[in-house]
NUKE-13663 format. One record per residue (C-alpha): residue in three letters; y, z, x. Coordinates in steps of 0.05 Angstrom, whole numbers, padded with zeros to 5 digits, always signed. Example, Ala and Ser with C-alpha at 12.3 -4.5 7.8 and 13.67 -1.06 7.14 Angstrom:
2
ALA-00090+00156+00246 SER-00021+00143+00273 
//
This chain:
310
MET-00556+00424-00534 SER-00536+00367-00480 THR-00474+00368-00442 LYS-00440+00311-00480 LYS-00449+00357-00553 GLN-00424+00413-00511 GLU-00366+00376-00483 LEU-00344+00347-00555 GLN-00351+00412-00595 ILE-00302+00444-00542 LEU-00258+00386-00542 ARG-00268+00393-00618 LEU-00243+00457-00621 THR-00188+00451-00572 THR-00156+00406-00610 LEU-00144+00446-00677 VAL-00122+00497-00636 CYS-00072+00455-00594 LEU-00049+00424-00653 GLY-00031+00477-00696 PHE-00002+00516-00636 GLY+00039+00450-00619 VAL+00068+00450-00698 LEU+00087+00519-00691 GLY+00120+00524-00627 LEU+00168+00465-00654 LEU+00183+00497-00716 ALA+00192+00556-00682 SER+00239+00536-00625 VAL+00291+00499-00677 TRP+00294+00568-00718 ALA+00302+00606-00654 SER+00340+00555-00624 SER+00295+00563-00551 ASN+00288+00511-00505 SER+00226+00547-00481 LEU+00185+00542-00554 LEU+00204+00474-00550 ILE+00179+00448-00489 ASP+00114+00490-00502 GLY+00107+00459-00576 LEU+00122+00393-00552 TYR+00070+00398-00485 SER+00012+00431-00538 MET+00033+00361-00587 ILE+00024+00314-00534 GLN-00044+00357-00505 SER-00077+00349-00580 LEU-00064+00280-00577 PHE-00104+00285-00501 ILE-00161+00318-00519 ILE-00176+00260-00583 GLY-00172+00220-00532 SER-00215+00262-00478 GLY-00270+00268-00531 ARG-00265+00183-00529 VAL-00272+00181-00452 VAL-00337+00241-00459 LEU-00371+00187-00514 LEU-00353+00131-00464 LEU-00388+00154-00407 PHE-00451+00175-00432 LYS-00447+00094-00465 LYS-00502+00055-00429 ASP-00475-00009-00382 ASP-00456-00077-00420 ASP-00433-00144-00406 ARG-00360-00125-00412 PHE-00374-00069-00370 PRO-00440-00081-00324 PHE-00415-00027-00278 GLY-00398+00025-00326 TYR-00345+00055-00356 GLY-00338+00123-00303 SER-00271+00099-00287 PHE-00241+00108-00352 GLU-00236+00175-00334 PRO-00192+00174-00280 PHE-00155+00122-00304 PHE-00149+00178-00371 LEU-00131+00229-00332 THR-00075+00189-00282 LEU-00042+00164-00355 ARG-00042+00239-00383 SER-00012+00268-00320 LEU+00033+00206-00328 VAL+00059+00229-00401 LEU+00063+00304-00387 LEU+00105+00303-00329 THR+00155+00251-00357 MET+00156+00293-00411 MET+00178+00352-00362 LEU+00230+00322-00324 VAL+00256+00307-00405 ILE+00259+00371-00428 GLY+00273+00396-00354 SER+00347+00354-00356 ASN+00364+00380-00428 ALA+00355+00453-00393 ALA+00407+00428-00338 ARG+00451+00406-00388 SER+00448+00472-00425 LEU+00459+00506-00361 ALA+00525+00465-00354 GLN+00542+00470-00412 GLY+00541+00549-00421 GLY+00478+00559-00454 TYR+00450+00585-00514 THR+00432+00641-00551 ILE+00365+00650-00594 SER+00334+00682-00634 VAL+00290+00744-00620 SER+00260+00760-00685 ILE+00228+00699-00687 ALA+00212+00672-00613 LEU+00181+00736-00597 PRO+00118+00742-00638 VAL+00102+00666-00635 SER+00110+00667-00563 VAL+00062+00726-00556 LEU+00014+00700-00592 SER+00018+00639-00559 LEU+00006+00672-00497 VAL-00049+00707-00507 VAL-00098+00642-00551 CYS-00075+00599-00491 PHE-00102+00652-00434 ILE-00166+00658-00480 ILE-00177+00581-00481 TRP-00160+00568-00413 MET-00211+00622-00387 LEU-00256+00590-00431 LEU-00256+00516-00412 LYS-00258+00543-00340 VAL-00318+00575-00347 LYS-00345+00513-00377 ALA-00316+00462-00334 ARG-00351+00502-00275 THR-00425+00497-00320 LEU-00418+00434-00345 SER-00398+00406-00276 SER-00336+00364-00325 PRO-00275+00336-00291 LEU-00242+00323-00362 LEU-00256+00394-00380 ARG-00232+00422-00316 SER-00168+00381-00333 GLU-00164+00410-00395 SER-00171+00481-00365 LYS-00109+00466-00315 ALA-00076+00434-00379 TRP-00092+00502-00418 MET-00069+00543-00354 LEU+00001+00509-00356 ASP+00010+00524-00433 THR-00008+00596-00414 LEU+00045+00596-00358 LEU+00096+00565-00415 SER+00080+00614-00460 LEU+00094+00664-00409 ALA+00156+00639-00389 SER+00173+00627-00461 VAL+00152+00719-00475 ILE+00205+00731-00405 ALA+00260+00689-00428 ILE+00260+00726-00498 LEU+00254+00795-00460 LEU+00304+00781-00414 PHE+00351+00759-00468 MET+00336+00816-00506 LEU+00356+00863-00441 PHE+00418+00828-00422 SER+00442+00814-00490 LYS+00461+00901-00491 GLY+00515+00924-00442 SER+00562+00889-00391 LEU+00510+00836-00381 THR+00518+00797-00451 SER+00556+00736-00418 VAL+00491+00731-00385 SER+00432+00722-00432 SER+00451+00666-00464 TYR+00435+00631-00386 ILE+00371+00667-00394 ASP+00318+00616-00435 PRO+00357+00546-00401 ALA+00343+00572-00332 LEU+00276+00597-00343 THR+00247+00542-00383 LEU+00280+00491-00305 LEU+00254+00552-00262 PHE+00180+00530-00297 LEU+00181+00465-00298 LEU+00203+00459-00228 PHE+00140+00509-00207 LEU+00094+00472-00259 SER+00109+00397-00239 PRO+00079+00386-00164 SER+00021+00398-00194 LEU+00021+00350-00245 VAL+00038+00299-00180 LYS-00014+00329-00141 ASP-00058+00308-00206 ILE-00032+00238-00215 ILE-00042+00227-00135 HIS-00112+00252-00137 TYR-00141+00217-00205 SER-00094+00142-00180 ALA-00129+00150-00106 GLU-00198+00154-00158 LEU-00181+00099-00200 LEU-00175+00055-00143 GLY-00245+00078-00112 ALA-00225+00123-00061 ALA-00284+00158-00018 PRO-00305+00232-00050 SER-00281+00292-00001 ALA-00307+00305+00063 GLN-00349+00365+00037 VAL-00388+00316-00010 GLN-00396+00257+00040 GLN-00430+00309+00085 ALA-00472+00332+00035 LEU-00495+00255+00024 GLU-00512+00235+00094 LYS-00554+00303+00104 ILE-00599+00283+00045 VAL-00601+00206+00077 ASN-00613+00227+00144 ARG-00662+00290+00113 PHE-00707+00215+00097 VAL-00696+00179+00166 ARG-00718+00238+00200 SER-00788+00245+00170 HIS-00796+00173+00161 HIS-00775+00147+00233 PHE-00720+00105+00212 LEU-00671+00075+00273 SER-00598+00099+00234 SER-00569+00099+00169 GLU-00491+00086+00139 VAL-00465+00114+00068 PHE-00410+00094+00040 ALA-00379+00123-00026 SER-00329+00123-00077 LYS-00311+00181-00133 ARG-00290+00159-00202 GLY-00277+00227-00248 ARG-00352+00260-00246 SER-00392+00186-00223 LEU-00411+00181-00151 HIS-00416+00104-00135 VAL-00462+00104-00061 VAL-00487+00054-00012 ILE-00534+00064+00036 TYR-00561+00020+00089 VAL-00620+00037+00126 TYR-00637+00015+00199 LEU-00708-00011+00203 GLY-00741-00007+00275 GLU-00797-00066+00247 GLU-00817-00086+00188 ARG-00857-00043+00138 PRO-00892-00058+00066 LEU-00845-00062+00005 LEU-00887-00021-00039 GLN-00875+00036+00013 LEU-00798+00025+00025 ASP-00793+00033-00054 ALA-00834+00096-00053 ILE-00785+00120-00011 ARG-00727+00095-00044 LEU-00748+00126-00108 GLU-00751+00196-00069 MET-00683+00183-00046 THR-00657+00164-00105 LYS-00690+00225-00141 ALA-00652+00273-00077 LEU-00576+00238-00096 LEU-00590+00259-00167 ALA-00620+00321-00157 TYR-00552+00334-00120 CYS-00507+00291-00173 THR-00526+00283-00230 TRP-00479+00220-00247 CYS-00493+00185-00170 ASP-00503+00108-00177 ALA-00542+00087-00113 ASP-00555+00028-00076 ILE-00609+00034-00020 ILE-00610-00029+00017 PHE-00662-00023+00078 THR-00654-00070+00133 VAL-00690-00097+00203 ASP-00637-00152+00222 ASP-00578-00133+00208 ARG-00541-00196+00227 TRP-00524-00213+00146 MET-00477-00154+00143 ASP-00437-00184+00202 ALA-00437-00264+00159 SER-00426-00224+00096 SER-00362-00192+00121 PHE-00344-00256+00148 LEU-00340-00293+00079 LYS-00309-00231+00053 LEU-00247-00248+00105 GLN-00247-00320+00097 LYS-00247-00310+00018 ALA-00183-00256+00030 
//
């Protein structure tokens, strides 16, 4: 089965599960008067809508270049993931402010008989799907599934927060600590939001950088330079320069190879083909422009013209 079909099947499955738990969580939060269940349900509802969007992005990534997007649809992936992280962070800030307000107003009590079974079921299912997505994201080298895996990890932690809140509420509602029990659910909701928010902020910064054409990690750049240098040495070229940017799973690489003397065009085309194959073996989503040059004065002229236009 192709990578595209596997990703779409996984996304369809997680959409159904996520939507079901979103509805269940929202209804249970109303019946149980629990903010921790509310955030879990809302998170699942919003996540299910974005999973549907993820399926559309996968289709675009496998679409060929056209007149509207002559350089492909790779930028849609970091754009979508940035938007998703922004929405989730906004949702968490809103619910966090509500939890803080509840703490200031004396807290509230929750219905254990409704909240506990729903939270435990949600915790188990979310953990299983998180593990499944984590394995598949690594196998398929998919940033979208990696992002989905992280989202389900957050959902698992939110479900864990609900379970802990309910258990602590049960513990403190008996004996001399009854007055403290009403603060348990909003306090843990706020604590987990403070714990999870930095991860979303980090994602926003990371995907925004990719959207703006930032370079890949130092490890990726070193791997690309190692591949190119192998050809420089074996064909006795003078030197090379490698420039790369990463957009989601896509790598765009521009390589300048400096020649000491003129060589036949057919020979250079054959070398370019071998270099391209080596780059694709490293990253199947690599788009490379390989430029051979003897006289590099045109590069200075090109840079000067760009500065003049700016």
